[in-house]
N, C-alpha and C positions, 0 to 999 in steps of 0.2 A: 480775574482776581488777585492770586497767587503773586502775578508780575512785579504788581506794583503796592501791593497791599497785605505781605507778609507777615501776619500778628503775630503769628504762633511758631514765627521762624522755621517753619515747613522746609525752605530749599535751605536754608542758613547751613548746615554740610551733607549736602543733599549727592556732592562731585565725591566726598568722601565714600557717602557709601556704595554709591555705586563701584569707587574705586574697588572697596570691601568685599563688597559679592563679589567682582568679577575674579576675584583672589578665591574666593568660598565655590565660584564656580568649578576651577578649574582645579582646584583638591581632590571635587566632589567627582570629578574623571579618575580619577586617582587612584581606586579602595582599597590599595593597599593601606599609599600615607594616609587615605582619610581614616579608616578602620587608628591607625597607627594612632592617629590624633585623639581620636574619640577615648580610645581609649585609655590614654593618657588625661586629659578633662573630666573623665568619666571618675577614675584612682584617686586625681587630684584636687575633687570637688568638696573634701566634709559633709559636714552637718548637713540635711536640708535646709538654703536660708530659712524655708519661708515657716520650716516648724518650730527654727532661732527667734525667728521676727515674734511671731503670735506667743511667745513664750515670757519671750523680755516683755512684751506688750502688756500681757498677762499681769507680771511681776511688778512693773514699772511702771504701770498704767492702774493696774486694776489693784492693784496690793493682795493678789492670790497666786496660790504655787498649783502645778498640774495634780490632775487626783487622777486614780482609778477605778474612779467607777465609773464603768459600764453606760454608754446610751444606746436600748434597744434598738433597731430597727427600724423607719415609720411605718410600714405591717406588722410589724409583731404590737400587739396590744399590750396599753399599761397597765398594771393589778392596779 
């Protein structure tokens, strides 16, 4: 089905995906270089993106600001 009717373009970049995955596999076999790149990636990541996205959505779509109100865990009865 995908060979003749690839409605969601699953195969559109499959060769590029496989090529990139082979590079990742090679890198993973080199623990020192893998660790160096992981640390570099973490150090450069900045603020966690989903936190920023949720905050922006709350402000821009709902017009609300974050609150310091703590919601109790589900296992703690509400008053």
